[in-house]
ZALUM-232521 format. One record per residue (C-alpha): x, y, z; residue in three letters. Coordinates in Angstrom, 1 decimal. Example, Ala and Ser with C-alpha at 12.3 -4.5 7.8 and 13.67 -1.06 7.14 Angstrom:
! ZALUM-232521
<rec x="12.3" y="-4.5" z="7.8" type="ALA"/>
<rec x="13.7" y="-1.1" z="7.1" type="SER"/>
***
This chain:
! ZALUM-232521
<rec x="111.5" y="31.0" z="174.7" type="UNK"/>
<rec x="108.6" y="33.1" z="175.9" type="UNK"/>
<rec x="110.4" y="35.0" z="178.5" type="UNK"/>
<rec x="113.6" y="35.3" z="176.9" type="UNK"/>
<rec x="115.0" y="38.9" z="176.9" type="UNK"/>
<rec x="116.8" y="38.8" z="173.4" type="UNK"/>
<rec x="115.1" y="41.1" z="171.5" type="UNK"/>
<rec x="117.5" y="41.8" z="168.8" type="UNK"/>
<rec x="120.3" y="43.8" z="168.1" type="UNK"/>
<rec x="119.6" y="45.1" z="164.7" type="UNK"/>
<rec x="116.6" y="44.8" z="162.0" type="UNK"/>
<rec x="117.4" y="41.5" z="160.6" type="UNK"/>
<rec x="117.8" y="40.0" z="163.8" type="UNK"/>
<rec x="114.5" y="41.3" z="165.1" type="UNK"/>
<rec x="112.8" y="40.0" z="161.9" type="UNK"/>
<rec x="114.4" y="36.4" z="162.2" type="UNK"/>
<rec x="113.2" y="36.3" z="165.9" type="UNK"/>
<rec x="109.4" y="37.5" z="164.9" type="UNK"/>
<rec x="109.6" y="34.8" z="162.5" type="UNK"/>
<rec x="110.6" y="32.1" z="164.9" type="UNK"/>
<rec x="108.0" y="33.8" z="167.2" type="UNK"/>
<rec x="105.1" y="33.2" z="164.5" type="UNK"/>
<rec x="106.1" y="29.9" z="164.4" type="UNK"/>
<rec x="106.0" y="29.4" z="167.9" type="UNK"/>
<rec x="102.6" y="31.1" z="167.9" type="UNK"/>
<rec x="101.5" y="28.6" z="165.5" type="UNK"/>
<rec x="102.5" y="25.6" z="167.9" type="UNK"/>
<rec x="100.6" y="27.3" z="170.8" type="UNK"/>
<rec x="97.3" y="27.8" z="168.6" type="UNK"/>
<rec x="97.8" y="24.1" z="167.3" type="UNK"/>
<rec x="98.1" y="23.0" z="171.0" type="UNK"/>
<rec x="95.2" y="25.0" z="172.0" type="UNK"/>
<rec x="93.1" y="23.0" z="170.3" type="UNK"/>
<rec x="94.1" y="19.8" z="171.7" type="UNK"/>
<rec x="94.1" y="21.1" z="175.3" type="UNK"/>
<rec x="90.8" y="22.0" z="174.7" type="UNK"/>
<rec x="89.5" y="18.7" z="173.3" type="UNK"/>
<rec x="91.5" y="17.1" z="176.5" type="UNK"/>
<rec x="89.8" y="19.2" z="178.9" type="UNK"/>
<rec x="86.4" y="18.4" z="177.3" type="UNK"/>
<rec x="86.8" y="14.7" z="177.6" type="UNK"/>
<rec x="88.3" y="14.9" z="181.4" type="UNK"/>
<rec x="85.7" y="17.0" z="182.4" type="UNK"/>
<rec x="83.0" y="14.0" z="181.3" type="UNK"/>
<rec x="84.5" y="12.1" z="183.9" type="UNK"/>
<rec x="83.8" y="14.7" z="186.4" type="UNK"/>
<rec x="80.1" y="14.3" z="185.6" type="UNK"/>
<rec x="79.6" y="10.3" z="185.9" type="UNK"/>
<rec x="77.1" y="8.9" z="188.1" type="UNK"/>
<rec x="77.9" y="5.9" z="190.2" type="UNK"/>
<rec x="81.2" y="4.4" z="190.0" type="UNK"/>
<rec x="83.9" y="7.4" z="189.5" type="UNK"/>
<rec x="87.5" y="6.1" z="188.9" type="UNK"/>
<rec x="88.5" y="9.8" z="190.3" type="UNK"/>
<rec x="87.6" y="12.5" z="192.5" type="UNK"/>
<rec x="85.8" y="14.9" z="190.3" type="UNK"/>
<rec x="87.4" y="17.7" z="192.0" type="UNK"/>
<rec x="90.8" y="16.6" z="191.1" type="UNK"/>
<rec x="89.5" y="16.3" z="187.8" type="UNK"/>
<rec x="88.4" y="20.0" z="187.6" type="UNK"/>
<rec x="91.5" y="21.3" z="189.5" type="UNK"/>
<rec x="93.5" y="19.7" z="186.7" type="UNK"/>
<rec x="91.5" y="20.7" z="183.7" type="UNK"/>
<rec x="91.5" y="24.3" z="185.5" type="UNK"/>
<rec x="95.4" y="23.9" z="185.9" type="UNK"/>
<rec x="96.0" y="23.1" z="182.4" type="UNK"/>
<rec x="93.9" y="25.9" z="181.1" type="UNK"/>
<rec x="95.5" y="28.4" z="183.4" type="UNK"/>
<rec x="98.9" y="27.4" z="182.2" type="UNK"/>
<rec x="97.6" y="27.7" z="178.5" type="UNK"/>
<rec x="96.4" y="31.3" z="179.2" type="UNK"/>
<rec x="99.5" y="32.3" z="180.9" type="UNK"/>
<rec x="101.5" y="31.0" z="177.9" type="UNK"/>
<rec x="99.3" y="32.7" z="175.3" type="UNK"/>
<rec x="99.7" y="36.2" z="177.6" type="UNK"/>
<rec x="103.3" y="35.8" z="177.5" type="UNK"/>
<rec x="103.5" y="35.1" z="173.8" type="UNK"/>
<rec x="101.3" y="38.2" z="173.2" type="UNK"/>
<rec x="103.8" y="40.1" z="175.5" type="UNK"/>
<rec x="106.8" y="39.1" z="173.7" type="UNK"/>
<rec x="105.3" y="40.0" z="170.2" type="UNK"/>
<rec x="104.6" y="43.2" z="171.5" type="UNK"/>
<rec x="108.2" y="43.3" z="172.7" type="UNK"/>
<rec x="109.5" y="42.1" z="169.3" type="UNK"/>
<rec x="107.2" y="44.8" z="167.2" type="UNK"/>
<rec x="108.5" y="47.3" z="169.5" type="UNK"/>
<rec x="112.0" y="46.3" z="168.9" type="UNK"/>
<rec x="111.1" y="46.1" z="165.4" type="UNK"/>
<rec x="109.9" y="49.8" z="165.4" type="UNK"/>
<rec x="112.9" y="50.7" z="167.4" type="UNK"/>
<rec x="115.4" y="49.3" z="164.7" type="UNK"/>
<rec x="113.4" y="50.3" z="161.7" type="UNK"/>
<rec x="113.8" y="53.9" z="163.1" type="UNK"/>
<rec x="117.6" y="53.3" z="163.4" type="UNK"/>
<rec x="117.9" y="51.9" z="160.1" type="UNK"/>
<rec x="115.9" y="54.8" z="158.4" type="UNK"/>
<rec x="118.0" y="57.2" z="160.2" type="UNK"/>
<rec x="121.1" y="55.7" z="159.3" type="UNK"/>
<rec x="119.9" y="55.7" z="155.3" type="UNK"/>
<rec x="119.3" y="59.2" z="156.1" type="UNK"/>
<rec x="122.6" y="59.8" z="157.1" type="UNK"/>
<rec x="124.1" y="58.2" z="154.5" type="UNK"/>
<rec x="122.0" y="60.1" z="151.8" type="UNK"/>
<rec x="123.0" y="63.3" z="153.6" type="UNK"/>
<rec x="126.6" y="62.4" z="153.5" type="UNK"/>
<rec x="126.4" y="61.4" z="149.5" type="UNK"/>
<rec x="124.8" y="64.7" z="148.8" type="UNK"/>
<rec x="127.4" y="66.7" z="150.7" type="UNK"/>
<rec x="130.3" y="65.2" z="149.0" type="UNK"/>
<rec x="128.5" y="65.9" z="145.9" type="UNK"/>
<rec x="127.7" y="69.7" z="146.9" type="UNK"/>
<rec x="131.6" y="69.9" z="148.2" type="UNK"/>
<rec x="132.8" y="68.6" z="144.4" type="UNK"/>
<rec x="130.5" y="70.8" z="142.1" type="UNK"/>
<rec x="131.8" y="73.8" z="140.5" type="UNK"/>
<rec x="129.4" y="76.7" z="138.9" type="UNK"/>
<rec x="130.4" y="76.3" z="135.7" type="UNK"/>
<rec x="132.9" y="78.0" z="133.2" type="UNK"/>
<rec x="130.2" y="79.1" z="130.8" type="UNK"/>
<rec x="126.4" y="79.8" z="130.1" type="UNK"/>
<rec x="125.8" y="76.3" z="128.7" type="UNK"/>
<rec x="127.4" y="74.5" z="131.7" type="UNK"/>
<rec x="125.8" y="76.8" z="134.2" type="UNK"/>
<rec x="122.5" y="76.0" z="133.0" type="UNK"/>
<rec x="123.2" y="72.1" z="133.0" type="UNK"/>
<rec x="124.1" y="72.4" z="136.6" type="UNK"/>
<rec x="121.0" y="74.3" z="137.3" type="UNK"/>
<rec x="118.9" y="71.8" z="136.1" type="UNK"/>
<rec x="121.0" y="68.9" z="137.9" type="UNK"/>
<rec x="120.4" y="70.9" z="141.0" type="UNK"/>
<rec x="116.8" y="71.5" z="140.6" type="UNK"/>
<rec x="116.7" y="67.5" z="140.4" type="UNK"/>
<rec x="118.3" y="67.5" z="143.7" type="UNK"/>
<rec x="116.3" y="69.9" z="145.4" type="UNK"/>
<rec x="113.1" y="67.7" z="144.3" type="UNK"/>
<rec x="115.0" y="64.6" z="145.7" type="UNK"/>
<rec x="115.8" y="66.8" z="148.8" type="UNK"/>
<rec x="112.0" y="67.5" z="149.1" type="UNK"/>
<rec x="111.1" y="63.8" z="149.1" type="UNK"/>
<rec x="114.0" y="62.8" z="151.4" type="UNK"/>
<rec x="112.6" y="65.8" z="153.9" type="UNK"/>
<rec x="109.1" y="64.1" z="154.0" type="UNK"/>
<rec x="110.5" y="60.5" z="154.9" type="UNK"/>
<rec x="112.7" y="62.1" z="157.2" type="UNK"/>
<rec x="109.8" y="63.9" z="158.9" type="UNK"/>
<rec x="107.9" y="60.7" z="158.9" type="UNK"/>
<rec x="111.1" y="58.6" z="160.7" type="UNK"/>
<rec x="111.0" y="61.5" z="163.3" type="UNK"/>
<rec x="107.4" y="60.6" z="164.2" type="UNK"/>
<rec x="108.2" y="57.3" z="164.4" type="UNK"/>
<rec x="111.2" y="58.2" z="166.8" type="UNK"/>
<rec x="108.8" y="60.4" z="168.8" type="UNK"/>
<rec x="106.0" y="57.7" z="169.0" type="UNK"/>
<rec x="108.9" y="55.2" z="170.5" type="UNK"/>
<rec x="109.7" y="57.8" z="172.9" type="UNK"/>
<rec x="106.3" y="58.2" z="174.1" type="UNK"/>
<rec x="105.8" y="54.3" z="174.7" type="UNK"/>
<rec x="108.8" y="54.4" z="177.0" type="UNK"/>
<rec x="109.6" y="50.8" z="176.4" type="UNK"/>
<rec x="113.3" y="51.8" z="175.4" type="UNK"/>
<rec x="115.9" y="54.0" z="176.8" type="UNK"/>
<rec x="115.4" y="57.7" z="175.0" type="UNK"/>
<rec x="119.1" y="58.5" z="175.3" type="UNK"/>
<rec x="120.2" y="56.7" z="172.0" type="UNK"/>
<rec x="117.1" y="57.8" z="170.3" type="UNK"/>
<rec x="117.3" y="61.5" z="170.9" type="UNK"/>
<rec x="120.7" y="62.0" z="170.2" type="UNK"/>
<rec x="120.5" y="60.2" z="167.1" type="UNK"/>
<rec x="117.5" y="62.5" z="166.1" type="UNK"/>
<rec x="119.2" y="65.5" z="167.2" type="UNK"/>
<rec x="122.4" y="64.2" z="165.4" type="UNK"/>
<rec x="120.6" y="63.7" z="161.8" type="UNK"/>
<rec x="118.5" y="67.0" z="162.4" type="UNK"/>
<rec x="121.8" y="69.1" z="162.7" type="UNK"/>
<rec x="123.4" y="67.3" z="159.7" type="UNK"/>
<rec x="120.1" y="67.9" z="157.7" type="UNK"/>
<rec x="120.1" y="71.3" z="158.8" type="UNK"/>
<rec x="123.6" y="72.0" z="157.4" type="UNK"/>
<rec x="122.9" y="69.9" z="154.2" type="UNK"/>
<rec x="119.8" y="72.7" z="153.5" type="UNK"/>
<rec x="122.2" y="75.4" z="154.3" type="UNK"/>
<rec x="124.9" y="74.3" z="151.7" type="UNK"/>
<rec x="122.2" y="73.5" z="149.3" type="UNK"/>
<rec x="121.0" y="76.8" z="149.6" type="UNK"/>
<rec x="124.7" y="78.3" z="149.5" type="UNK"/>
<rec x="125.2" y="76.4" z="146.3" type="UNK"/>
<rec x="121.8" y="77.3" z="144.8" type="UNK"/>
<rec x="122.7" y="81.1" z="145.2" type="UNK"/>
<rec x="126.1" y="80.7" z="143.8" type="UNK"/>
<rec x="124.9" y="78.9" z="140.7" type="UNK"/>
<rec x="122.1" y="81.7" z="140.2" type="UNK"/>
<rec x="125.1" y="84.2" z="140.9" type="UNK"/>
<rec x="126.9" y="82.4" z="137.9" type="UNK"/>
<rec x="124.1" y="82.1" z="135.6" type="UNK"/>
<rec x="123.3" y="86.0" z="136.0" type="UNK"/>
<rec x="127.2" y="86.4" z="135.5" type="UNK"/>
<rec x="127.5" y="84.5" z="132.2" type="UNK"/>
<rec x="123.8" y="85.7" z="131.0" type="UNK"/>
<rec x="125.3" y="89.0" z="131.4" type="UNK"/>
<rec x="128.4" y="88.2" z="129.6" type="UNK"/>
<rec x="126.7" y="86.7" z="127.0" type="UNK"/>
<rec x="124.1" y="89.5" z="126.3" type="UNK"/>
<rec x="127.2" y="91.7" z="126.3" type="UNK"/>
<rec x="128.9" y="89.9" z="123.6" type="UNK"/>
<rec x="125.8" y="89.7" z="121.5" type="UNK"/>
<rec x="125.5" y="93.6" z="121.9" type="UNK"/>
<rec x="129.4" y="93.9" z="121.0" type="UNK"/>
<rec x="128.8" y="91.6" z="118.0" type="UNK"/>
<rec x="125.6" y="93.8" z="117.0" type="UNK"/>
<rec x="127.7" y="96.9" z="117.3" type="UNK"/>
<rec x="130.6" y="95.6" z="115.2" type="UNK"/>
<rec x="128.3" y="94.9" z="112.5" type="UNK"/>
<rec x="126.5" y="98.4" z="112.9" type="UNK"/>
<rec x="130.0" y="99.8" z="112.8" type="UNK"/>
<rec x="130.7" y="97.9" z="109.5" type="UNK"/>
<rec x="127.4" y="99.4" z="108.1" type="UNK"/>
<rec x="127.9" y="103.1" z="109.1" type="UNK"/>
<rec x="131.2" y="103.4" z="108.0" type="UNK"/>
<rec x="130.5" y="102.4" z="104.8" type="UNK"/>
<rec x="131.7" y="104.7" z="101.8" type="UNK"/>
<rec x="128.8" y="103.6" z="99.5" type="UNK"/>
<rec x="126.7" y="106.7" z="99.1" type="UNK"/>
<rec x="125.1" y="106.0" z="95.9" type="UNK"/>
<rec x="125.8" y="107.0" z="92.2" type="UNK"/>
<rec x="122.6" y="109.2" z="91.3" type="UNK"/>
<rec x="119.5" y="110.9" z="93.1" type="UNK"/>
<rec x="117.9" y="107.2" z="93.6" type="UNK"/>
<rec x="120.3" y="105.2" z="95.1" type="UNK"/>
<rec x="121.3" y="108.0" z="97.6" type="UNK"/>
<rec x="117.9" y="108.0" z="98.6" type="UNK"/>
<rec x="117.7" y="104.3" z="99.0" type="UNK"/>
<rec x="121.0" y="104.7" z="100.9" type="UNK"/>
<rec x="119.6" y="107.3" z="103.3" type="UNK"/>
<rec x="116.1" y="105.5" z="103.9" type="UNK"/>
<rec x="118.1" y="102.4" z="105.0" type="UNK"/>
<rec x="120.6" y="104.6" z="107.1" type="UNK"/>
<rec x="117.8" y="106.3" z="109.0" type="UNK"/>
<rec x="116.4" y="102.7" z="109.6" type="UNK"/>
<rec x="119.6" y="101.5" z="111.1" type="UNK"/>
<rec x="120.1" y="104.8" z="113.3" type="UNK"/>
<rec x="116.5" y="104.1" z="114.6" type="UNK"/>
<rec x="118.0" y="100.7" z="115.6" type="UNK"/>
<rec x="121.0" y="102.0" z="117.3" type="UNK"/>
<rec x="119.0" y="104.7" z="119.1" type="UNK"/>
<rec x="116.9" y="101.7" z="120.2" type="UNK"/>
<rec x="120.0" y="99.7" z="121.6" type="UNK"/>
<rec x="121.2" y="102.9" z="123.7" type="UNK"/>
<rec x="118.8" y="101.9" z="126.6" type="UNK"/>
<rec x="120.5" y="98.4" z="126.6" type="UNK"/>
<rec x="124.2" y="99.9" z="126.9" type="UNK"/>
<rec x="123.1" y="102.4" z="129.3" type="UNK"/>
<rec x="121.6" y="99.5" z="131.5" type="UNK"/>
<rec x="124.7" y="97.8" z="131.8" type="UNK"/>
<rec x="126.3" y="99.6" z="134.7" type="UNK"/>
<rec x="123.0" y="98.8" z="136.5" type="UNK"/>
<rec x="123.0" y="95.2" z="135.4" type="UNK"/>
<rec x="126.9" y="95.0" z="136.4" type="UNK"/>
<rec x="126.2" y="96.5" z="139.9" type="UNK"/>
<rec x="123.3" y="93.5" z="140.5" type="UNK"/>
<rec x="126.0" y="90.7" z="140.2" type="UNK"/>
<rec x="127.7" y="89.3" z="143.2" type="UNK"/>
<rec x="130.6" y="91.0" z="144.3" type="UNK"/>
<rec x="133.1" y="88.4" z="143.1" type="UNK"/>
<rec x="131.7" y="88.5" z="139.7" type="UNK"/>
<rec x="131.1" y="92.2" z="139.4" type="UNK"/>
<rec x="134.7" y="93.2" z="141.2" type="UNK"/>
<rec x="136.3" y="91.5" z="137.9" type="UNK"/>
<rec x="138.7" y="93.9" z="135.9" type="UNK"/>
<rec x="138.0" y="92.0" z="132.8" type="UNK"/>
<rec x="133.9" y="92.5" z="133.2" type="UNK"/>
<rec x="134.7" y="96.1" z="134.0" type="UNK"/>
<rec x="136.7" y="96.5" z="131.1" type="UNK"/>
<rec x="134.2" y="95.0" z="128.8" type="UNK"/>
<rec x="131.5" y="97.3" z="129.9" type="UNK"/>
<rec x="133.5" y="100.5" z="129.2" type="UNK"/>
<rec x="134.7" y="98.8" z="125.6" type="UNK"/>
<rec x="130.8" y="98.5" z="124.8" type="UNK"/>
<rec x="130.1" y="102.1" z="126.0" type="UNK"/>
<rec x="133.2" y="103.4" z="123.9" type="UNK"/>
<rec x="131.9" y="101.2" z="120.8" type="UNK"/>
<rec x="128.5" y="102.5" z="121.1" type="UNK"/>
<rec x="129.7" y="105.9" z="120.9" type="UNK"/>
<rec x="131.7" y="105.3" z="118.0" type="UNK"/>
<rec x="128.6" y="103.7" z="116.1" type="UNK"/>
<rec x="126.5" y="106.5" z="117.0" type="UNK"/>
<rec x="128.8" y="108.9" z="115.9" type="UNK"/>
<rec x="129.6" y="107.7" z="112.9" type="UNK"/>
<rec x="126.3" y="107.3" z="112.1" type="UNK"/>
<rec x="125.7" y="110.8" z="112.4" type="UNK"/>
<rec x="128.4" y="111.8" z="110.2" type="UNK"/>
<rec x="127.1" y="109.1" z="107.1" type="UNK"/>
<rec x="123.5" y="110.9" z="107.6" type="UNK"/>
<rec x="125.5" y="114.0" z="106.8" type="UNK"/>
<rec x="127.3" y="112.5" z="104.2" type="UNK"/>
<rec x="124.3" y="110.7" z="102.6" type="UNK"/>
<rec x="122.6" y="113.9" z="102.8" type="UNK"/>
<rec x="125.4" y="115.7" z="101.3" type="UNK"/>
<rec x="125.7" y="113.2" z="98.6" type="UNK"/>
<rec x="122.1" y="113.5" z="97.9" type="UNK"/>
<rec x="122.0" y="117.5" z="97.7" type="UNK"/>
<rec x="125.2" y="117.1" z="95.2" type="UNK"/>
<rec x="123.1" y="114.6" z="92.9" type="UNK"/>
<rec x="120.2" y="116.8" z="93.2" type="UNK"/>
<rec x="122.4" y="119.6" z="92.5" type="UNK"/>
<rec x="123.6" y="118.1" z="89.4" type="UNK"/>
<rec x="120.6" y="117.1" z="88.4" type="UNK"/>
<rec x="119.1" y="120.8" z="88.9" type="UNK"/>
<rec x="122.6" y="122.0" z="87.0" type="UNK"/>
<rec x="121.5" y="119.7" z="84.0" type="UNK"/>
<rec x="118.0" y="120.8" z="83.8" type="UNK"/>
<rec x="119.1" y="124.3" z="83.9" type="UNK"/>
<rec x="122.0" y="123.7" z="81.3" type="UNK"/>
<rec x="119.4" y="122.3" z="78.7" type="UNK"/>
<rec x="117.1" y="125.5" z="79.3" type="UNK"/>
<rec x="120.3" y="127.3" z="78.9" type="UNK"/>
<rec x="121.5" y="125.3" z="75.5" type="UNK"/>
<rec x="117.8" y="125.7" z="74.1" type="UNK"/>
<rec x="117.7" y="129.3" z="74.7" type="UNK"/>
<rec x="121.1" y="130.1" z="73.7" type="UNK"/>
<rec x="121.0" y="128.4" z="70.4" type="UNK"/>
<rec x="117.6" y="130.3" z="70.0" type="UNK"/>
<rec x="119.2" y="133.6" z="70.8" type="UNK"/>
<rec x="122.3" y="133.1" z="68.3" type="UNK"/>
<rec x="120.3" y="132.1" z="65.5" type="UNK"/>
<rec x="117.4" y="134.7" z="66.0" type="UNK"/>
<rec x="117.9" y="137.9" z="63.7" type="UNK"/>
<rec x="116.0" y="140.8" z="64.4" type="UNK"/>
<rec x="113.1" y="141.6" z="62.0" type="UNK"/>
<rec x="113.1" y="145.0" z="60.2" type="UNK"/>
<rec x="109.4" y="145.1" z="60.1" type="UNK"/>
<rec x="106.8" y="146.6" z="62.9" type="UNK"/>
<rec x="104.5" y="143.8" z="63.1" type="UNK"/>
<rec x="107.3" y="141.2" z="63.4" type="UNK"/>
<rec x="109.1" y="143.2" z="65.9" type="UNK"/>
<rec x="106.1" y="143.1" z="68.2" type="UNK"/>
<rec x="105.9" y="139.4" z="68.0" type="UNK"/>
<rec x="109.6" y="138.9" z="68.8" type="UNK"/>
<rec x="109.2" y="141.4" z="71.5" type="UNK"/>
<rec x="106.2" y="139.4" z="73.0" type="UNK"/>
<rec x="108.3" y="136.4" z="73.0" type="UNK"/>
<rec x="110.9" y="138.2" z="74.9" type="UNK"/>
<rec x="108.2" y="139.0" z="77.5" type="UNK"/>
<rec x="107.6" y="135.4" z="78.2" type="UNK"/>
<rec x="111.6" y="134.5" z="78.1" type="UNK"/>
<rec x="111.6" y="137.1" z="80.8" type="UNK"/>
<rec x="109.3" y="135.3" z="82.7" type="UNK"/>
<rec x="111.1" y="132.1" z="82.2" type="UNK"/>
<rec x="114.4" y="133.6" z="82.9" type="UNK"/>
<rec x="113.2" y="134.9" z="86.4" type="UNK"/>
<rec x="112.3" y="131.3" z="87.0" type="UNK"/>
<rec x="115.4" y="129.7" z="86.1" type="UNK"/>
<rec x="117.4" y="132.4" z="87.9" type="UNK"/>
<rec x="115.5" y="131.4" z="91.1" type="UNK"/>
<rec x="116.7" y="127.8" z="90.4" type="UNK"/>
<rec x="120.2" y="128.6" z="89.7" type="UNK"/>
<rec x="120.3" y="130.8" z="93.0" type="UNK"/>
<rec x="119.1" y="127.6" z="95.1" type="UNK"/>
<rec x="122.2" y="126.0" z="93.3" type="UNK"/>
<rec x="124.5" y="128.3" z="94.1" type="UNK"/>
<rec x="123.1" y="128.5" z="97.8" type="UNK"/>
<rec x="123.6" y="124.7" z="98.0" type="UNK"/>
<rec x="126.9" y="124.6" z="96.4" type="UNK"/>
<rec x="128.1" y="127.3" z="99.0" type="UNK"/>
<rec x="126.6" y="125.1" z="101.8" type="UNK"/>
<rec x="128.7" y="122.0" z="100.5" type="UNK"/>
<rec x="131.9" y="124.2" z="100.1" type="UNK"/>
<rec x="131.7" y="125.6" z="103.7" type="UNK"/>
<rec x="130.9" y="122.0" z="105.2" type="UNK"/>
<rec x="134.2" y="120.5" z="103.5" type="UNK"/>
<rec x="132.4" y="118.5" z="101.3" type="UNK"/>
<rec x="135.2" y="116.1" z="99.6" type="UNK"/>
<rec x="133.6" y="116.9" z="96.1" type="UNK"/>
<rec x="133.8" y="120.9" z="96.7" type="UNK"/>
<rec x="136.2" y="121.2" z="93.8" type="UNK"/>
<rec x="133.8" y="119.4" z="91.3" type="UNK"/>
<rec x="130.5" y="121.2" z="93.0" type="UNK"/>
<rec x="132.3" y="124.4" z="92.6" type="UNK"/>
<rec x="133.5" y="123.9" z="89.1" type="UNK"/>
<rec x="129.8" y="123.0" z="87.8" type="UNK"/>
<rec x="128.6" y="126.0" z="89.4" type="UNK"/>
<rec x="131.2" y="128.3" z="87.8" type="UNK"/>
<rec x="130.5" y="126.6" z="84.4" type="UNK"/>
<rec x="126.6" y="127.0" z="85.0" type="UNK"/>
<rec x="126.9" y="130.6" z="86.1" type="UNK"/>
<rec x="129.1" y="131.5" z="83.2" type="UNK"/>
<rec x="126.4" y="129.9" z="80.6" type="UNK"/>
<rec x="124.0" y="131.8" z="82.5" type="UNK"/>
<rec x="125.6" y="135.0" z="82.1" type="UNK"/>
<rec x="126.1" y="134.5" z="78.4" type="UNK"/>
<rec x="122.5" y="134.0" z="78.0" type="UNK"/>
<rec x="121.7" y="137.0" z="80.0" type="UNK"/>
<rec x="124.1" y="139.1" z="77.7" type="UNK"/>
<rec x="122.7" y="137.8" z="74.5" type="UNK"/>
<rec x="119.1" y="138.7" z="75.6" type="UNK"/>
<rec x="120.2" y="142.1" z="76.7" type="UNK"/>
<rec x="122.0" y="142.6" z="73.2" type="UNK"/>
<rec x="118.8" y="141.1" z="71.2" type="UNK"/>
<rec x="116.5" y="143.3" z="73.6" type="UNK"/>
<rec x="118.7" y="146.2" z="72.5" type="UNK"/>
<rec x="118.5" y="145.3" z="68.8" type="UNK"/>
<rec x="114.8" y="145.3" z="69.0" type="UNK"/>
<rec x="114.8" y="148.7" z="70.5" type="UNK"/>
<rec x="116.7" y="150.2" z="68.0" type="UNK"/>
<rec x="114.4" y="148.7" z="65.3" type="UNK"/>
<rec x="111.2" y="149.5" z="67.3" type="UNK"/>
<rec x="112.6" y="153.2" z="67.7" type="UNK"/>
<rec x="113.4" y="153.5" z="63.8" type="UNK"/>
<rec x="110.0" y="152.2" z="62.8" type="UNK"/>
<rec x="108.1" y="154.5" z="65.1" type="UNK"/>
<rec x="110.2" y="157.4" z="63.7" type="UNK"/>
<rec x="109.3" y="156.6" z="60.2" type="UNK"/>
<rec x="105.4" y="156.2" z="61.3" type="UNK"/>
<rec x="105.7" y="159.6" z="62.9" type="UNK"/>
<rec x="107.3" y="161.0" z="59.6" type="UNK"/>
***
């Protein structure tokens, strides 16, 4: 049993042989105690004085022979245990290498079947799964490194042929290297797909935002009075600022496109998409400028109407006063009225300045092709007509006063 050359052909068989060898070692240990007891009893016969049933030398030789046989048996047992344990290390190594190969084959099939996703959500899901696989790869790498060390130790002992061990180590190392290359390529494809779908998602968000902005800046609501137009203009200026802030994002699209993987950036659809975003931004910016001008024109119109109304109120008041006023004949009363006309001249100079401003605004609106040009021009003509009427009344009253004053001065001189 102890000189058997059967060291097992696989790990389970070696484990079985080791279990049997353990039983044999226990049997030897039990027999060792028995032999020692028998040898001790036999040696007593070699120490007898007087009658000796056997030659003491024969007893000693017999005891030594049995002890030597026992020691040889123990040496054989120790040697076979070492051989069996070396065999177990060898087959453990091969089994671990086979497990590593099986794991590598499994991951190769998974990587071969994996896609890179069809949208951002699926790519992110696959990326998370790939990160988990990278963690598994790291753990398996550490285990494989330990197994390789075991193989190197077996080779160092030179207990078995090195050909099969070295071949297995070389084969697994090559497959592992290929797996890491495939894993790296798949990770790069996932990163490329992630960048592409993120770019697409950001582009879609930008398009949606620009479409909303276009609806806002193309609104035909310009307010219905000075206050509402001012409010709309303030809101529109905030919109214009937001549009301007997004200019950099639109301009950076081509740079982002250039950073994508060739198979993604060379697609016709994505290139057309970038051009569409740039064109849409240009339209939004252009319409925003036009709306700014339209709101300013609307505000100018409402302010002009307000100024016209104020001027007309003054004109109404003075026109009624002038029409009702009768030129006095007494000198004192004439001087009072004349003093009033001096104050009226100052007011008229001020109002005339406001009317000139109104005429200037109207001219700007008309020259700019404002849609309400006809209404504005009609309002201007009406105001100017009434102003000329007041000027005519004033000149007429002044003429009458001058005549009365001359008559009064003539009478005084007489």
